[in-house]
C-alpha positions as CSV (number, residue, x, y, z in Angstrom):
1,X,2.4,-4.4,-2.4
2,X,4.4,-6.2,-5.0
3,X,7.7,-4.5,-5.8
4,X,8.6,-3.0,-8.1
5,X,5.0,-1.9,-8.8
6,X,2.6,0.8,-10.2
7,X,0.4,3.1,-8.0
8,X,-2.4,4.0,-10.4
9,X,-5.2,6.8,-10.1
10,X,-8.2,6.0,-12.4
11,X,-9.3,8.9,-14.4
12,X,-12.6,10.4,-13.3
13,X,-15.3,10.4,-16.1
14,X,-17.9,13.0,-16.1
15,X,-21.3,12.7,-17.8
16,X,-23.3,15.6,-19.5
17,X,-24.5,16.7,-16.1
18,X,-20.9,16.9,-14.8
19,X,-21.6,14.2,-12.3
20,X,-19.2,11.2,-12.2
21,X,-20.2,8.6,-14.7
22,X,-20.5,5.4,-12.6
23,X,-20.4,2.9,-15.3
24,X,-17.5,4.5,-17.0
25,X,-15.7,4.7,-13.8
26,X,-16.2,1.0,-13.2
27,X,-14.6,0.2,-16.6
28,X,-11.8,2.5,-15.9
29,X,-11.0,0.8,-12.5
30,X,-11.2,-2.7,-14.2
31,X,-8.6,-1.4,-16.8
32,X,-6.2,-0.1,-14.1
33,X,-6.4,-3.3,-12.0
34,X,-6.6,-5.9,-14.8
35,X,-4.8,-4.4,-17.7
36,X,-2.3,-2.1,-16.0
37,X,-1.5,-4.4,-13.1
38,X,-2.0,-2.0,-10.4
39,X,-0.1,-2.7,-7.3
40,X,-2.2,0.0,-5.4
41,X,-5.2,2.1,-6.8
42,X,-5.6,5.7,-5.7
43,X,-9.1,6.9,-5.2
44,X,-9.5,10.7,-5.8
45,X,-5.9,11.5,-4.8
46,X,-4.1,13.3,-7.6
47,X,-4.9,16.3,-9.7
48,X,-5.3,14.3,-12.9
49,X,-8.3,12.8,-11.3
50,X,-10.1,16.1,-11.4
51,X,-11.5,15.6,-7.8
52,X,-11.1,19.4,-7.0
53,X,-14.3,20.0,-8.9
54,X,-16.3,17.9,-6.7
55,X,-18.4,18.9,-3.5
56,X,-17.1,17.1,-0.4
57,X,-20.0,14.9,-0.7
58,X,-19.4,13.9,-4.3
59,X,-15.7,13.4,-3.4
60,X,-16.6,10.9,-0.8
61,X,-18.9,9.2,-3.4
62,X,-16.1,9.0,-5.8
63,X,-13.9,7.4,-3.1
64,X,-16.6,5.0,-2.2
65,X,-17.3,3.9,-5.9
66,X,-13.6,3.4,-6.5
67,X,-13.2,1.1,-3.4
68,X,-16.3,-0.7,-4.4
69,X,-15.1,-1.2,-8.1
70,X,-11.6,-2.3,-6.9
71,X,-13.4,-4.9,-4.8
72,X,-10.4,-6.1,-2.9
73,X,-8.4,-7.1,-6.0
74,X,-5.5,-4.8,-4.8
75,X,-4.9,-2.1,-2.1
76,X,-6.5,1.1,-2.4
77,X,-5.0,4.5,-1.0
78,X,-7.7,7.2,-0.6
79,X,-6.6,10.7,-1.4
80,X,-7.2,12.8,2.0
81,X,-5.5,16.0,0.8
82,X,-6.7,19.3,2.2
83,X,-5.0,22.6,3.6
84,X,-6.8,21.7,6.9
85,X,-5.4,18.7,8.7
86,X,-8.8,18.3,10.4
87,X,-10.5,17.6,7.0
88,X,-7.6,15.3,6.0
89,X,-8.2,13.5,9.5
90,X,-12.0,13.2,8.7
91,X,-11.3,11.8,5.1
92,X,-8.7,9.3,6.8
93,X,-11.4,8.0,9.0
94,X,-13.8,7.5,6.2
95,X,-11.0,5.7,4.3
96,X,-10.8,3.4,7.4
97,X,-14.5,2.8,7.5
98,X,-14.4,1.7,3.8
99,X,-11.6,-0.9,4.4
100,X,-9.0,1.0,2.3
101,X,-5.2,0.2,3.0
102,X,-3.6,3.6,2.9
103,X,-4.1,7.4,2.6
104,X,-2.4,9.7,0.3
105,X,-1.7,13.2,1.5
106,X,-0.2,16.2,-0.5
107,X,2.5,18.1,1.2
108,X,0.4,21.3,1.4
109,X,1.2,25.0,0.6
110,X,0.4,27.5,3.2
111,X,-3.3,28.6,2.4
112,X,-2.1,32.2,3.1
113,X,0.7,32.0,0.8
114,X,4.2,30.8,0.7
115,X,6.3,27.5,1.1
116,X,5.9,25.9,4.5
117,X,8.8,25.2,6.8
118,X,10.2,22.0,7.5
119,X,8.7,22.3,11.0
120,X,5.3,23.1,9.8
121,X,5.3,20.1,7.3
122,X,6.3,17.8,10.0
123,X,3.6,19.1,12.5
124,X,0.9,18.8,9.6
125,X,1.7,15.1,8.8
126,X,2.2,14.2,12.5
127,X,-1.2,15.7,13.2
128,X,-2.8,13.4,10.5
129,X,-0.5,10.3,11.5
130,X,-1.8,10.5,15.1
131,X,-5.4,10.1,14.1
132,X,-5.3,7.2,11.6
133,X,-4.1,3.8,11.7
134,X,-3.5,3.7,8.0
135,X,-0.2,4.2,6.4
136,X,0.4,7.5,4.7
137,X,1.6,8.0,1.0
138,X,3.6,11.2,1.1
139,X,2.6,13.0,-2.1
140,X,5.0,15.6,-3.4
141,X,3.8,17.5,-6.3
142,X,5.2,21.2,-6.5
143,X,2.5,23.6,-7.8
144,X,-0.6,22.2,-6.2
145,X,1.4,21.4,-3.2
146,X,4.7,22.4,-1.5
147,X,8.2,21.9,-2.8
148,X,10.1,20.5,0.2
149,X,13.9,20.2,-0.1
150,X,15.5,16.8,-0.2
151,X,16.5,17.2,3.5
152,X,12.8,18.0,4.4
153,X,11.6,15.2,2.4
154,X,14.0,12.7,4.1
155,X,12.7,13.8,7.4
156,X,9.0,13.5,6.4
157,X,9.8,10.0,5.1
158,X,11.1,9.1,8.5
159,X,7.9,9.8,10.4
160,X,6.3,6.5,11.6
161,X,3.1,7.0,9.7
162,X,4.7,7.6,6.3
163,X,5.3,4.4,4.4
164,X,5.4,5.4,0.9
165,X,6.7,8.5,-1.0
166,X,5.3,9.9,-4.3
167,X,7.8,12.1,-6.0
168,X,6.6,14.2,-9.1
169,X,9.8,15.8,-10.1
170,X,11.9,14.7,-13.1
171,X,15.1,15.9,-11.4
172,X,17.4,12.8,-11.6
173,X,19.8,14.2,-9.1
174,X,17.0,14.7,-6.4
175,X,15.5,11.3,-7.4
176,X,18.8,9.4,-7.1
177,X,19.7,10.9,-3.8
178,X,16.3,10.3,-2.1
179,X,15.9,6.8,-3.5
180,X,19.2,6.1,-1.6
181,X,18.3,7.9,1.5
182,X,14.7,6.8,1.7
183,X,14.0,3.6,-0.2
184,X,17.2,1.8,0.0
185,X,17.8,3.0,3.6
186,X,14.5,1.4,4.6
187,X,12.5,4.4,5.6
188,X,9.8,4.2,3.2
189,X,9.0,3.0,-0.5
190,X,9.9,5.7,-3.2
191,X,7.8,6.1,-6.2
192,X,8.5,8.4,-9.0
193,X,6.7,9.3,-12.3
194,X,6.5,7.8,-15.9
195,X,9.6,9.6,-17.4
196,X,11.8,8.4,-14.5
197,X,10.4,4.8,-14.4
198,X,13.4,2.7,-15.7
199,X,16.1,4.8,-14.0
200,X,14.1,4.6,-10.7
201,X,14.1,0.9,-11.0
202,X,17.7,0.6,-11.6
203,X,18.5,2.9,-8.8
204,X,16.5,0.7,-6.2
205,X,13.4,2.6,-6.2
206,X,9.8,0.9,-5.7
207,X,8.2,2.0,-8.8
208,X,6.0,4.8,-10.2
209,X,2.6,6.6,-9.8
210,X,1.0,7.4,-13.1
211,X,-2.5,7.4,-14.7
212,X,-3.9,5.2,-17.4
213,X,-3.2,4.4,-20.2
214,X,0.4,5.3,-19.6
215,X,0.2,2.9,-16.7
216,X,-0.2,0.0,-19.3
217,X,3.1,0.9,-20.9
218,X,4.7,1.1,-17.5
219,X,3.5,-2.4,-16.7
220,X,5.4,-3.6,-19.8
221,X,8.6,-1.7,-18.7
222,X,8.4,-3.2,-15.2
223,X,7.9,-6.7,-16.5
224,X,10.9,-6.5,-18.9
225,X,13.0,-5.1,-16.0
226,X,11.9,-7.9,-13.6
227,X,12.8,-10.4,-16.3
228,X,16.3,-9.0,-16.6
229,X,15.6,-7.8,-20.3
230,X,17.2,-4.4,-20.1
231,X,17.3,-3.9,-23.9
232,X,13.3,-4.4,-24.0
233,X,12.9,-2.3,-20.9
234,X,14.9,0.4,-22.6
235,X,12.9,0.2,-25.8
236,X,9.6,0.5,-24.0
237,X,10.8,3.3,-21.8
238,X,11.7,5.3,-24.8
239,X,8.0,5.4,-25.8
240,X,7.6,7.9,-23.0
241,X,9.9,10.3,-24.7
242,X,7.2,11.8,-26.7
243,X,4.1,10.6,-24.7
244,X,2.7,12.5,-23.0
245,X,5.3,15.3,-23.3
246,X,4.5,16.4,-26.8
247,X,0.9,17.2,-25.9
248,X,1.3,18.4,-22.4
249,X,0.2,22.0,-23.3
250,X,-3.2,20.6,-22.9
251,X,-2.5,19.3,-19.4
252,X,-2.1,15.8,-18.1
253,X,-5.7,14.8,-17.6
254,X,-6.8,15.8,-21.2
255,X,-3.9,14.0,-22.7
256,X,-4.7,10.9,-20.7
257,X,-8.3,11.2,-21.4
258,X,-7.7,11.6,-25.2
259,X,-5.3,8.6,-25.2
260,X,-7.9,6.3,-23.5
261,X,-10.6,7.2,-26.0
262,X,-8.2,6.5,-28.9
263,X,-7.6,3.1,-27.2
264,X,-11.3,2.5,-26.8
265,X,-11.6,3.0,-23.2
266,X,-13.6,6.3,-22.9
267,X,-12.9,8.3,-19.7
268,X,-15.0,11.4,-20.9
269,X,-13.8,14.8,-21.5
270,X,-11.8,17.2,-19.1
271,X,-14.1,19.2,-16.6
272,X,-15.1,22.4,-18.2
273,X,-13.9,25.0,-19.1
274,X,-10.8,23.1,-20.0
275,X,-10.5,21.7,-23.5
276,X,-10.3,18.2,-24.8
277,X,-7.7,17.5,-27.4
278,X,-9.2,17.7,-30.8
279,X,-8.3,18.3,-34.4
280,X,-4.8,17.7,-35.8
281,X,-3.4,17.5,-32.2
282,X,-5.7,14.5,-31.6
283,X,-4.8,13.0,-34.9
284,X,-1.1,13.4,-34.1
285,X,-1.7,11.7,-30.7
286,X,-3.5,8.9,-32.4
287,X,-0.8,8.4,-34.9
288,X,1.9,8.4,-32.3
289,X,0.0,5.8,-29.9
290,X,-0.3,3.4,-32.9
291,X,3.4,3.2,-33.1
292,X,3.8,2.3,-29.3
293,X,3.0,-1.1,-27.6
294,X,-0.1,0.6,-26.3
295,X,-1.6,-0.2,-29.7
296,X,-1.0,-4.0,-29.3
297,X,-4.2,-4.6,-27.5
298,X,-5.2,-5.1,-23.9
């Protein structure tokens, strides 16, 4: 992958029958590859993609469609997260068959409750890594997944199969420490999230993972940084101060789907019973987006 770069999960559009809207998905994949400049696309790998609502057969279909729509234009990391390492391995083999370039694997909670120990997490990732030739994106998202300490994160990043780390926290102390210990030290490439983008690049990290359309704005930040225009990079980064934070009470997927609709790339509504943003909140979001560089067109 090009560095610094963006790992981007296309949003999942659902039709009236709650099945994945194939045509809308194709348009969404084109947007993240062409307009957002994805260094890697994630297929059914993060919670904002709403893959949890799908049966295993539907999840596989979403993965297959995403790989097909990317069509070799950039690498694809297939989401294989599951509490059972055996299911994760089956999905990893499926990713290999499709020609994917990586798999993304959430650090899991114990299914029976509680945070896993360092030894348990290492054993889980080793079990998957032994069974696949594809590099692993270690996905850290406390809540849906485990919240490993920096020490445990470092040990996981040192595993032979782990080549990328996706960090979801906004904790600058943690991020700064782990960029130095993992990315700068050469163990794995370290990716954070949109609010941390510019400081991640300045500290030596490899980029961020984020959904569209925020990924389009992130592309502009990365380009300004790469050009050495720090004033422009900071101006662009500041646009993440309110977006999506001001609307996050609705959840990340609803905010991003509403923003995509405002920009004319419809990704559908959130999977029910969760609400789409409407009324004055949607009007506020549209007004704010019109003040950002996202409004300057594709």
